[in-house]
C-alpha positions as CSV (number, residue, x, y, z in Angstrom):
1,M,0.1,-0.2,0.0
2,P,1.6,3.3,-1.0
3,T,2.4,6.1,1.5
4,A,0.4,9.2,0.8
5,P,2.5,12.3,0.2
6,P,2.5,14.9,3.0
7,A,-0.1,17.7,3.2
8,S,2.2,20.3,1.6
9,A,1.9,18.2,-1.6
10,T,-1.8,17.5,-1.4
11,T,-2.7,20.3,-3.8
12,A,0.1,19.6,-6.3
13,G,-2.4,18.7,-9.1
14,V,-4.7,21.6,-8.2
15,S,-4.2,25.0,-9.8
16,D,-4.1,28.1,-7.7
17,P,-7.3,29.5,-9.2
18,R,-9.0,26.2,-8.3
19,R,-7.7,26.4,-4.6
20,R,-9.1,30.0,-4.5
21,L,-12.5,29.0,-5.8
22,A,-12.6,26.1,-3.2
23,L,-11.8,28.8,-0.5
24,V,-14.6,31.0,-1.8
25,A,-17.0,28.2,-1.7
26,V,-16.1,27.3,1.8
27,A,-16.1,30.9,2.7
28,L,-19.6,31.3,1.5
29,S,-20.8,28.3,3.5
30,V,-19.3,30.0,6.7
31,L,-21.0,33.2,5.9
32,V,-24.5,31.7,5.5
33,I,-24.2,30.0,9.0
34,S,-22.6,33.0,10.5
35,F,-25.3,35.6,9.4
36,D,-28.0,33.3,10.4
37,M,-26.9,33.6,14.0
38,T,-27.8,37.2,14.0
39,I,-30.4,37.5,11.4
40,L,-33.3,36.9,14.1
41,N,-32.2,40.1,15.8
42,V,-34.4,42.0,13.4
43,A,-36.8,39.3,12.6
44,L,-37.9,38.1,15.9
45,P,-40.6,40.8,16.2
46,T,-42.1,40.1,13.0
47,L,-42.1,36.4,13.5
48,A,-43.4,36.7,17.0
49,S,-46.5,38.7,15.6
50,Q,-47.1,36.6,12.6
51,L,-46.9,33.2,14.4
52,Q,-48.3,34.5,17.7
53,A,-45.4,33.3,19.7
54,D,-45.3,34.1,23.4
55,T,-42.1,35.3,25.3
56,G,-41.0,31.8,26.0
57,Q,-41.3,30.6,22.4
58,Q,-39.6,33.8,21.2
59,Q,-36.7,32.9,23.5
60,W,-36.6,29.4,22.2
61,L,-36.7,30.6,18.7
62,V,-33.2,32.0,19.3
63,D,-32.0,29.6,21.8
64,A,-32.9,26.3,20.1
65,Y,-30.3,27.2,17.4
66,T,-27.6,28.2,20.1
67,V,-28.0,25.3,22.4
68,V,-27.8,22.6,19.7
69,F,-25.2,24.4,17.8
70,A,-22.9,24.2,21.1
71,A,-23.9,20.7,22.0
72,A,-23.1,19.3,18.5
73,M,-19.7,21.0,18.0
74,L,-17.3,18.3,19.6
75,P,-18.8,15.2,18.1
76,A,-19.0,17.2,14.5
77,G,-15.4,17.6,14.6
78,L,-14.6,14.0,15.2
79,L,-17.3,12.8,12.5
80,G,-15.4,14.9,10.0
81,D,-11.9,13.7,11.0
82,R,-13.1,10.0,10.7
83,Y,-15.6,10.0,7.9
84,G,-14.4,12.8,5.6
85,R,-14.5,16.5,6.2
86,R,-15.9,17.5,2.7
87,R,-18.7,14.9,3.2
88,T,-19.4,16.1,6.7
89,L,-19.3,19.8,5.3
90,T,-21.7,19.1,2.5
91,T,-24.0,16.9,4.8
92,G,-24.2,19.9,7.0
93,L,-25.1,22.3,4.3
94,A,-27.8,20.0,3.0
95,L,-29.2,19.7,6.4
96,F,-29.3,23.5,6.7
97,A,-31.0,23.8,3.6
98,L,-33.7,21.4,4.5
99,A,-34.2,23.0,8.0
100,S,-34.4,26.3,6.3
101,A,-37.0,25.2,4.0
102,V,-39.0,23.8,6.9
103,G,-38.5,27.1,8.8
104,M,-39.8,29.1,5.6
105,L,-42.9,27.1,5.7
106,A,-43.6,27.0,9.2
107,D,-47.1,27.9,10.5
108,S,-46.6,27.5,14.3
109,P,-44.0,28.4,16.9
110,G,-43.3,24.9,17.4
111,T,-42.3,23.9,14.1
112,L,-40.1,26.9,13.6
113,I,-38.4,26.1,16.9
114,A,-37.8,22.5,15.6
115,A,-36.4,24.1,12.4
116,R,-34.1,26.2,14.2
117,A,-32.9,23.2,16.1
118,G,-32.1,21.5,13.0
119,M,-30.2,24.6,11.7
120,G,-28.2,24.5,14.8
121,L,-27.2,20.9,14.2
122,A,-26.3,21.5,10.6
123,G,-24.4,24.7,11.6
124,A,-22.2,22.5,14.0
125,L,-21.3,20.2,11.2
126,V,-20.3,22.9,8.8
127,M,-18.5,25.3,11.1
128,P,-15.5,23.3,12.4
129,M,-15.3,21.5,9.1
130,S,-14.9,24.6,7.1
131,M,-11.6,25.3,9.2
132,A,-10.6,21.7,9.1
133,V,-10.4,21.3,5.1
134,I,-7.6,24.1,5.0
135,P,-4.8,21.7,5.6
136,G,-5.9,19.3,2.7
137,L,-6.2,22.3,0.3
138,F,-3.3,24.5,1.0
139,P,0.3,24.0,1.7
140,A,1.5,25.2,5.2
141,A,2.8,28.4,3.9
142,A,-0.6,29.6,2.7
143,Q,-2.8,28.1,5.5
144,R,-2.7,31.2,7.7
145,R,-4.0,33.4,4.9
146,A,-6.7,30.9,3.9
147,T,-7.6,30.5,7.5
148,A,-7.9,34.2,7.8
149,V,-10.3,34.4,4.9
150,L,-12.6,32.1,6.5
151,A,-12.3,33.8,9.9
152,A,-13.2,37.1,8.2
153,S,-16.3,35.5,6.7
154,L,-17.4,34.2,10.0
155,A,-16.8,37.7,11.6
156,A,-18.7,39.4,8.6
157,G,-21.9,37.4,9.3
158,A,-22.6,39.3,12.5
159,P,-23.1,42.6,10.9
160,L,-24.6,41.2,7.7
161,G,-27.4,39.3,9.5
162,P,-29.4,42.4,10.7
163,L,-28.9,44.1,7.3
164,I,-30.1,41.2,5.2
165,G,-32.7,40.3,7.5
166,G,-33.9,43.9,7.6
167,F,-33.9,44.1,3.7
168,L,-35.9,41.0,3.4
169,L,-38.5,41.8,5.7
170,Q,-39.1,45.3,4.1
171,H,-39.5,43.7,0.8
172,F,-40.8,40.1,1.1
173,W,-42.8,37.9,3.6
174,W,-41.1,36.9,7.1
175,G,-40.2,33.5,5.6
176,A,-37.8,35.0,3.2
177,V,-35.2,35.2,6.2
178,F,-35.2,31.4,6.0
179,A,-35.7,31.0,2.1
180,I,-32.5,32.9,1.2
181,N,-30.5,30.0,2.9
182,V,-31.7,27.5,0.3
183,P,-30.1,28.8,-2.8
184,L,-27.0,29.9,-1.1
185,T,-26.4,26.6,0.5
186,A,-27.1,24.8,-2.9
187,I,-24.3,26.9,-4.4
188,G,-22.0,26.0,-1.6
189,I,-22.7,22.2,-2.0
190,V,-22.2,22.2,-5.8
191,A,-18.9,24.3,-5.6
192,C,-17.5,22.1,-2.5
193,V,-18.3,18.8,-4.3
194,L,-16.7,20.1,-7.5
195,L,-13.7,22.0,-6.1
196,L,-12.7,20.7,-2.6
197,P,-10.6,17.6,-2.2
198,E,-11.8,15.0,0.4
199,S,-9.5,14.4,3.4
200,R,-9.8,12.4,6.4
201,N,-7.8,10.8,9.2
202,P,-8.1,7.1,8.7
203,A,-6.6,6.5,12.2
204,A,-9.3,8.8,13.8
205,P,-11.0,6.9,16.5
206,R,-14.6,5.6,16.3
207,M,-17.4,7.7,17.6
208,D,-17.4,7.7,21.3
209,L,-21.1,7.4,21.9
210,P,-21.0,7.8,26.0
211,G,-18.6,10.8,25.4
212,T,-20.9,12.3,22.7
213,A,-23.8,11.8,25.2
214,L,-22.0,13.5,27.9
215,A,-20.7,16.4,25.5
216,A,-24.2,16.9,24.2
217,A,-26.1,16.8,27.6
218,G,-23.4,18.9,29.5
219,L,-23.0,21.7,26.9
220,S,-26.7,21.8,26.2
221,A,-27.4,22.1,29.9
222,L,-24.6,24.8,30.5
223,T,-25.6,27.0,27.5
224,Y,-29.3,26.7,28.2
225,G,-28.9,27.6,31.8
226,I,-26.6,30.8,31.0
227,I,-29.0,32.0,28.4
228,E,-32.2,31.3,30.4
229,G,-30.7,32.7,33.5
230,A,-30.4,36.2,32.2
231,D,-34.2,36.2,31.6
232,A,-35.8,34.0,34.1
233,G,-33.4,34.7,36.9
234,W,-30.5,32.8,38.4
235,A,-32.7,31.4,41.1
236,D,-35.2,29.9,38.9
237,P,-35.5,26.1,39.5
238,A,-35.1,25.2,35.8
239,V,-31.9,27.4,35.4
240,V,-30.4,26.0,38.7
241,T,-31.1,22.6,37.8
242,A,-29.4,23.1,34.2
243,L,-26.3,24.8,35.6
244,V,-25.8,22.4,38.6
245,G,-26.6,19.4,36.2
246,S,-24.1,20.4,33.8
247,V,-21.2,20.3,36.2
248,P,-21.0,16.4,36.8
249,L,-21.7,15.8,33.0
250,L,-18.9,17.9,32.0
251,T,-16.6,16.7,34.8
252,A,-17.2,13.1,33.4
253,L,-16.6,14.0,30.0
254,V,-13.3,15.6,30.9
255,L,-12.2,12.6,33.0
256,R,-13.2,10.2,30.3
257,S,-11.3,12.3,27.5
258,R,-8.1,12.3,29.7
259,R,-8.2,8.3,30.0
260,R,-8.8,7.8,26.1
261,R,-6.0,7.9,23.5
262,D,-7.9,9.7,20.8
263,P,-10.7,11.6,22.8
264,M,-13.4,13.8,21.2
265,L,-12.6,16.5,23.7
266,D,-8.9,16.7,23.1
267,L,-7.6,18.8,26.1
268,A,-4.1,17.9,25.1
269,L,-4.2,20.3,22.2
270,L,-4.3,23.1,25.1
271,A,-0.8,22.1,25.8
272,D,0.5,24.0,22.9
273,R,0.6,27.6,24.4
274,T,-0.2,29.4,21.0
275,F,-3.4,27.4,20.5
276,R,-4.3,27.7,24.2
277,W,-4.1,31.7,24.3
278,S,-5.5,32.1,20.8
279,A,-8.5,30.0,21.8
280,V,-8.6,32.1,25.1
281,A,-8.5,35.3,23.1
282,A,-11.1,34.0,20.5
283,T,-13.4,33.2,23.5
284,L,-13.1,36.5,25.2
285,I,-13.6,38.3,21.8
286,S,-16.8,36.5,21.5
287,L,-17.8,37.3,25.0
288,V,-16.9,41.1,24.6
289,L,-18.7,41.4,21.2
290,F,-22.0,40.1,22.4
291,G,-22.0,43.2,24.6
292,A,-22.3,45.4,21.5
293,F,-24.6,43.2,19.4
294,F,-26.9,42.8,22.1
295,V,-27.8,46.3,22.8
296,L,-27.4,47.8,19.5
297,P,-30.6,46.8,17.4
298,L,-32.9,48.0,20.1
299,Y,-31.0,51.2,20.3
300,F,-31.3,51.8,16.8
301,Q,-35.0,50.7,16.5
302,S,-36.7,51.9,19.6
303,V,-34.6,54.8,20.5
304,L,-33.5,56.2,17.3
305,G,-36.7,55.1,15.6
306,T,-35.2,53.2,12.5
307,D,-36.9,50.2,10.9
308,A,-35.1,46.8,10.6
309,L,-33.3,47.6,7.5
310,G,-32.3,50.9,8.9
311,S,-30.9,49.2,11.8
312,G,-28.9,46.7,9.6
313,L,-27.7,49.7,7.5
314,R,-26.5,51.3,10.7
315,L,-24.1,48.4,11.3
316,M,-22.3,48.8,8.1
317,P,-19.6,50.9,9.6
318,M,-18.6,47.8,11.5
319,M,-18.4,46.0,8.2
320,L,-16.2,48.9,6.9
321,G,-13.7,48.4,9.7
322,L,-13.7,44.7,9.4
323,L,-12.9,44.7,5.7
324,V,-10.0,47.0,6.3
325,A,-8.6,44.7,9.1
326,A,-9.2,41.7,6.8
327,K,-6.7,43.4,4.2
328,L,-4.2,44.4,6.8
329,T,-4.1,41.3,9.2
330,D,-1.9,39.2,7.1
331,R,0.7,41.8,6.6
332,L,0.7,42.9,10.2
333,V,1.1,39.4,11.4
334,S,4.2,39.0,9.2
335,R,5.6,42.1,10.4
336,I,4.9,42.4,14.2
337,G,3.5,38.9,15.1
338,A,0.4,37.6,15.9
339,R,0.4,38.2,19.7
340,T,0.8,41.9,19.0
341,V,-1.8,42.1,16.4
342,I,-4.3,40.4,18.7
343,T,-3.4,42.7,21.6
344,L,-3.9,45.8,19.2
345,G,-7.3,44.5,18.1
346,L,-8.5,43.9,21.6
347,A,-7.4,47.3,22.6
348,L,-9.1,48.8,19.8
349,L,-12.3,46.8,20.7
350,G,-12.0,48.1,24.3
351,G,-11.5,51.8,23.1
352,A,-14.4,51.6,20.8
353,L,-16.8,50.2,23.5
354,L,-15.6,52.7,26.1
355,F,-16.0,55.4,23.7
356,G,-19.6,54.2,22.9
357,S,-20.4,54.0,26.7
358,R,-20.3,57.9,26.8
359,T,-23.5,58.0,24.6
360,G,-26.2,60.1,26.0
361,P,-29.9,59.9,25.5
362,T,-29.8,62.9,23.0
363,D,-26.9,61.7,20.8
364,G,-27.5,60.8,17.3
365,Y,-26.1,58.3,15.1
366,G,-22.8,60.0,14.5
367,R,-21.2,58.9,17.7
368,A,-22.3,55.3,16.9
369,A,-20.8,55.3,13.4
370,V,-17.4,56.4,14.7
371,W,-16.9,53.7,17.4
372,L,-18.6,51.2,15.2
373,T,-16.0,51.5,12.6
374,V,-13.3,51.3,15.2
375,L,-14.9,48.1,16.7
376,G,-15.1,46.5,13.3
377,L,-11.5,47.0,12.8
378,G,-10.6,45.8,16.4
379,M,-13.0,42.7,15.9
380,G,-11.2,42.0,12.5
381,L,-7.6,42.2,13.7
382,S,-8.3,40.2,17.0
383,L,-10.6,37.6,16.0
384,I,-9.1,36.7,12.5
385,T,-5.8,36.6,13.9
386,A,-6.7,34.8,17.0
387,Q,-8.8,32.0,15.1
388,A,-6.0,31.7,12.4
389,S,-3.2,31.4,15.2
390,A,-5.2,28.7,16.9
391,L,-5.8,26.4,13.9
392,V,-2.4,26.8,12.2
393,T,-0.9,25.1,15.2
394,L,-3.0,21.9,14.7
395,P,-1.6,18.8,13.4
396,P,-3.6,18.0,10.2
397,A,-4.9,14.7,11.6
398,K,-6.6,16.8,14.4
399,A,-8.0,19.6,12.2
400,G,-11.5,18.6,12.8
401,V,-11.4,17.7,16.6
402,G,-9.2,21.0,17.1
403,S,-11.5,23.1,15.1
404,G,-14.6,21.7,17.1
405,L,-12.8,22.6,20.4
406,L,-12.1,26.1,19.3
407,Q,-15.6,26.8,18.1
408,T,-17.3,25.2,21.2
409,L,-15.1,27.5,23.5
410,R,-16.5,30.6,21.3
411,Q,-19.9,29.4,21.7
412,V,-19.8,29.1,25.4
413,G,-18.2,32.5,25.7
414,G,-20.8,34.0,23.4
415,A,-23.5,32.3,25.5
416,I,-21.8,33.9,28.6
417,G,-21.9,37.2,27.1
418,I,-25.6,36.9,26.2
419,A,-26.5,36.0,29.7
420,A,-24.1,38.5,31.6
421,F,-24.7,41.6,29.5
422,G,-28.5,40.6,29.3
423,S,-28.8,40.5,33.1
424,L,-26.8,43.9,33.3
425,L,-28.8,45.6,30.9
426,T,-32.1,44.6,32.4
427,G,-31.1,45.5,35.8
428,A,-29.7,49.0,34.9
429,Y,-32.8,49.7,32.6
430,R,-35.0,49.0,35.4
431,G,-33.3,50.9,38.0
432,A,-33.4,53.9,35.7
433,L,-37.0,53.6,34.7
434,D,-39.5,56.0,36.2
435,T,-43.0,54.4,36.4
436,G,-44.2,56.6,39.1
437,G,-48.0,56.9,38.9
438,L,-48.4,53.8,36.8
439,P,-50.8,50.8,38.0
440,A,-48.6,47.8,39.2
441,E,-49.4,45.6,36.3
442,A,-48.6,48.4,33.7
443,A,-45.3,49.2,35.6
444,H,-44.3,45.6,35.6
445,R,-44.8,45.4,31.8
446,A,-43.0,48.6,31.1
447,G,-40.0,47.2,33.2
448,K,-39.6,44.2,30.8
449,S,-38.1,46.1,27.9
450,V,-38.2,49.6,26.1
451,V,-40.5,48.2,23.6
452,A,-43.0,47.1,26.0
453,A,-42.7,50.4,27.7
454,D,-43.4,52.3,24.4
455,A,-46.6,50.1,24.1
456,V,-47.6,50.9,27.5
457,A,-47.0,54.7,27.0
458,R,-49.1,54.6,23.8
459,A,-52.0,52.7,25.6
460,T,-52.0,54.8,28.6
461,G,-51.4,58.2,26.7
462,R,-48.0,58.9,28.7
463,P,-45.5,60.4,26.4
464,S,-43.3,60.9,29.3
465,L,-43.1,57.1,30.0
466,S,-41.5,56.6,26.5
467,A,-38.8,59.4,27.0
468,S,-38.0,57.9,30.4
469,A,-37.7,54.3,28.8
470,H,-35.4,55.6,26.1
471,A,-33.3,57.4,28.6
472,A,-33.2,54.3,30.7
473,Y,-32.4,52.0,27.8
474,V,-29.5,54.3,26.8
475,H,-28.2,54.3,30.4
476,G,-28.5,50.5,30.4
477,M,-26.6,50.3,27.0
478,T,-23.8,52.5,28.2
479,V,-23.3,50.4,31.3
480,V,-23.0,47.2,29.1
481,L,-20.6,49.0,26.7
482,L,-18.5,50.1,29.6
483,V,-18.3,46.8,31.4
484,S,-17.6,45.1,28.0
485,G,-14.8,47.8,27.1
486,L,-13.3,47.0,30.3
487,V,-13.1,43.3,29.7
488,A,-11.6,44.0,26.3
489,V,-8.9,46.1,27.8
490,V,-8.2,43.3,30.5
491,S,-8.3,40.6,27.8
492,A,-5.6,42.8,26.0
493,V,-3.4,42.9,28.9
494,L,-3.6,39.1,29.5
495,V,-2.8,38.2,25.8
496,A,0.0,40.5,25.9
497,A,1.4,39.1,29.0
498,R,0.7,35.2,28.5
499,M,0.6,34.6,24.7
500,P,3.9,33.4,23.3
501,A,5.4,35.4,20.5
502,G,6.2,33.6,17.2
503,G,2.5,32.4,16.7
504,D,3.4,30.0,14.0
505,A,6.0,28.0,15.9
506,G,3.8,25.1,16.4
507,M,2.2,25.0,13.0
508,N,1.4,21.5,11.7
509,V,2.8,19.9,14.8
510,G,3.0,16.3,14.3
511,G,5.1,16.5,11.2
512,D,4.9,14.3,8.2
513,A,3.2,11.3,9.9
514,D,0.1,13.3,10.7
515,A,0.2,14.8,7.2
516,A,0.5,11.3,5.6
517,A,-2.3,10.0,7.7
518,D,-4.6,13.0,6.6
519,A,-3.8,13.0,2.8
520,P,-6.8,13.8,0.5
521,E,-8.1,10.6,-0.9
522,H,-7.9,11.6,-4.5
523,V,-4.1,12.0,-4.0
524,A,-3.7,8.7,-2.0
525,A,-5.4,7.0,-5.0
526,G,-3.1,8.5,-7.5
527,D,-5.8,10.7,-9.1
528,R,-4.3,13.9,-10.3
529,R,-7.5,15.6,-11.5
């Protein structure tokens, strides 16, 4: 049986344009999954009205995606390593299209929640595999740049989601926010099948069913508890049960992983300091960014009075900063190193958020446009570099498992961000809201959100309540931005002090043995198409 060539030779028979087209196909797949995480930010009010979803069902329209996505990430990485990364990626895209079609045609909240759960499962198959196919597609010298392109696509989805959702809602029916996924994923599937070489690790272990059950149950319980705690309260019995129950499940997963030679949760990858601190940085960035993403849509729509499309358009300065960062990142890393670029990006994130925290009730959009541009620049420099630095340290045979671990950490960080900043916003808003003279029931409703306060103000003919609610929301927003900005600054100091310089030192750890085990199938078979 002939020995497969190392990974650096796996693309010998593929021209540069073909590789670039394959990268575009994978980037499109990532972009679709990414913007679907935020597209409901502007679509949720319409969905709730059309489907008559109550508050709990609205929460699950968002949570079903996030909880399943986080729970399935680790086993998805192992599936791709063992059974083929292109196969897993295209299967995920097909499932995403199918679940989107169900969501598009849903006529009840329950059906749409089930569709969102299916989309979360599909996203978990796509996200780690999109990064894991890079070693089989590009030689070592080009992997950082290719990974940076995918990381930029992932980061770009956050501001694009509200923009696309707002445009579709303004011109089409609510189901269009799901219908758009079907043709985009179809293009991604065809492009991946035609352009992407299959790669796998034949030595990857069989699926660890007990470990998979522990990971799914533990991460689901943790994510659910964190998200629900922000809304239902941390003393709520369901929240306490979920959070407390996640501890023994995740502890058992860690102990099981430490005993297995090739675990699904490969904590040995964290022994590489570059991977460890890049993963920590990416997790902290995700946590910080949810501070901004959580508060801005409501600020634009309820305080500044924009519609869904206008809210998305007002996030475009962030996209501008992100595009600039994507152009600069590779050159900056070559000149000053990954650690310095991540630190600089986090410092810019912190500065932007702290500047945004000075927003007053009478300030218009101008201030937001300035700090959103800087925020996008900082997000791009830090997140793109952190993800690329983590992934290029992985041995090719561990690409799927390592990508799954990285994305799982980011999802948990994001969930913590949602919970922490949601609780902070709610507490600050209620503390600053003036409900004097209102009946107890109306005061309680007004304290739930600025949208509810506006509705109470219209129903009771109290414009002063709207003014108070808007000022209270701005106060809550500035508190959230202040705290998230401080977290970003502390994160920058932490990365500068602890992350090793020379971020590529560990790239392709494992050498030719791992690369040989991970060669694309068409190369091993002698097919030079």
